[in-house]
C-alpha positions as CSV (number, residue, x, y, z in Angstrom):
1,M,-47.5,7.0,-34.5
2,G,-44.1,7.2,-36.2
3,N,-43.5,10.6,-34.7
4,V,-44.2,8.8,-31.1
5,N,-41.8,5.9,-31.9
6,K,-39.2,8.2,-33.3
7,S,-39.5,10.3,-30.1
8,M,-39.3,7.2,-27.9
9,M,-36.2,6.0,-29.8
10,E,-34.6,9.6,-29.2
11,A,-35.6,9.4,-25.6
12,T,-34.1,5.9,-25.1
13,R,-30.8,7.1,-27.0
14,R,-30.6,10.2,-24.8
15,N,-31.1,7.9,-21.6
16,Q,-28.4,5.5,-22.8
17,E,-26.1,8.5,-23.3
18,F,-27.0,9.9,-19.9
19,M,-26.2,6.3,-18.2
20,L,-22.8,6.3,-20.0
21,E,-21.7,9.6,-18.8
22,T,-22.9,8.8,-15.2
23,Q,-21.1,5.6,-15.6
24,R,-17.8,7.2,-16.8
25,V,-18.2,10.2,-14.0
26,Q,-18.5,7.4,-11.4
27,L,-15.3,5.5,-12.7
28,E,-13.3,8.7,-12.7
29,R,-14.4,9.3,-9.4
30,Q,-13.5,6.0,-7.9
31,I,-10.2,6.0,-9.9
32,H,-9.6,9.5,-8.2
33,M,-10.6,8.4,-4.6
34,Q,-8.4,5.2,-4.8
35,N,-5.7,7.4,-6.0
36,E,-6.2,9.8,-3.0
37,M,-6.3,6.7,-0.4
38,R,-3.1,5.5,-2.0
39,E,-1.3,9.1,-1.5
40,K,-2.5,9.0,2.0
41,M,-1.1,5.5,2.9
42,M,2.0,6.5,1.2
43,S,2.3,9.8,3.2
44,L,1.5,7.8,6.6
45,Q,4.3,5.5,5.6
46,I,6.8,8.1,5.1
47,A,5.7,9.8,8.1
48,R,6.0,6.5,10.0
49,S,9.5,6.1,8.6
50,R,10.7,9.9,9.6
51,E,9.2,9.2,13.1
52,L,11.1,6.0,13.4
53,L,14.3,7.8,12.3
54,Y,13.7,10.6,15.2
55,W,13.7,7.5,17.7
56,F,16.5,5.6,16.4
57,G,18.6,8.6,15.8
58,T,18.3,9.5,19.6
59,F,18.9,5.9,20.6
60,Y,22.0,6.0,18.1
61,A,23.5,9.2,19.6
62,V,22.7,7.8,23.3
63,A,24.4,4.7,22.5
64,A,27.5,6.1,20.7
65,I,27.9,8.3,23.6
66,G,28.1,5.6,25.8
67,M,30.1,3.1,23.5
68,V,32.6,6.1,23.1
69,T,32.8,6.6,26.9
70,G,33.3,2.9,27.3
71,F,36.2,2.9,25.0
72,R,37.8,6.0,26.7
73,R,37.7,4.2,30.2
74,T,38.8,0.7,29.0
75,R,40.7,1.2,25.9
76,K,38.9,-1.9,24.2
77,P,38.2,-1.4,20.6
78,G,35.3,-4.0,21.1
79,T,33.1,-1.7,22.9
80,L,32.8,0.6,19.4
81,V,31.7,-2.7,17.2
82,P,28.2,-2.2,17.6
83,L,28.4,1.2,16.1
84,L,29.2,-0.1,12.4
85,P,25.7,-2.1,12.1
86,L,23.8,0.7,13.8
87,T,25.4,3.2,11.3
88,F,24.2,1.3,8.7
89,V,20.6,0.9,10.1
90,L,20.5,4.5,10.8
91,A,21.7,5.6,7.1
92,Y,19.1,3.4,5.8
93,Q,16.3,5.0,7.7
94,A,17.6,8.3,6.9
95,D,17.5,7.6,3.5
96,L,14.2,6.2,3.7
97,A,12.8,8.9,5.5
98,Y,14.6,12.2,3.7
99,G,16.7,10.5,1.0
100,S,15.7,9.2,-2.5
101,K,15.3,5.5,-1.2
102,I,11.5,6.2,-2.0
103,N,12.4,7.2,-5.5
104,R,14.7,4.1,-6.2
105,I,11.7,1.8,-4.7
106,K,9.2,3.2,-7.3
107,M,11.8,3.0,-10.0
108,E,12.4,-0.9,-8.9
109,A,8.5,-1.5,-8.9
110,E,8.3,0.0,-12.3
111,N,11.2,-2.3,-13.7
112,I,9.1,-5.3,-11.8
113,I,5.8,-4.3,-13.4
114,M,7.4,-4.1,-17.1
115,F,10.0,-7.0,-17.1
116,E,9.2,-9.6,-14.1
117,H,5.1,-9.3,-14.5
118,D,4.9,-13.1,-14.1
119,L,5.9,-12.3,-10.2
120,L,3.0,-10.4,-9.6
121,S,0.2,-12.9,-10.5
122,L,-1.9,-14.1,-8.0
123,P,-2.2,-17.6,-6.9
124,M,-5.2,-19.1,-8.8
125,G,-5.7,-16.1,-11.1
126,V,-7.6,-12.8,-10.4
127,P,-10.9,-13.4,-8.5
128,T,-14.0,-13.5,-10.7
129,P,-17.5,-12.6,-9.5
130,A,-18.4,-16.1,-9.5
131,S,-15.5,-17.1,-7.2
132,I,-16.2,-14.2,-4.8
133,D,-19.8,-15.3,-4.5
134,E,-18.6,-18.9,-3.9
135,A,-16.4,-17.7,-1.1
136,R,-18.9,-15.5,0.4
137,E,-21.7,-18.2,0.5
138,R,-19.1,-20.7,2.0
139,Q,-18.4,-17.9,4.7
140,E,-22.1,-17.6,5.3
141,E,-22.5,-21.2,5.6
142,T,-19.8,-21.5,8.3
143,K,-21.4,-18.6,10.1
144,R,-24.6,-20.7,10.1
145,L,-23.0,-23.7,11.2
146,N,-20.8,-22.2,14.0
147,K,-24.4,-20.5,15.2
148,R,-26.2,-23.5,15.2
149,F,-23.2,-25.6,17.0
150,R,-22.9,-22.8,19.9
151,I,-26.3,-22.9,21.1
């Protein structure tokens, strides 16, 4: 009888170890998946800013040619004034798309996390399973009431 009990205890221990290992692997996979999704979203944002830079750069070139042409004809310096803010916007977009702007943004984000963490707290705190369930139940109740009144 003691041998069977010892065998059952050993099987239970191995099963618990297996479950812990499975949970660890699943958690690691979730972390990797979230990181991969984050990287994909960042690459999409960078690609978006580069595409915007192409369009804005083309607009800037056409507008600059038009303003310089207008200045040559009228000799009024006011026709060149819009180039100043457009140049700043173009430089910002170029820095974001190909420069070190993203690295500076990351460094600032790290500083905020380290030294200004209070800015990151969620209103009413972090959601709990109970608060999520309450919100889900309220949403289901609202759907049920809306169905009843639509008929």
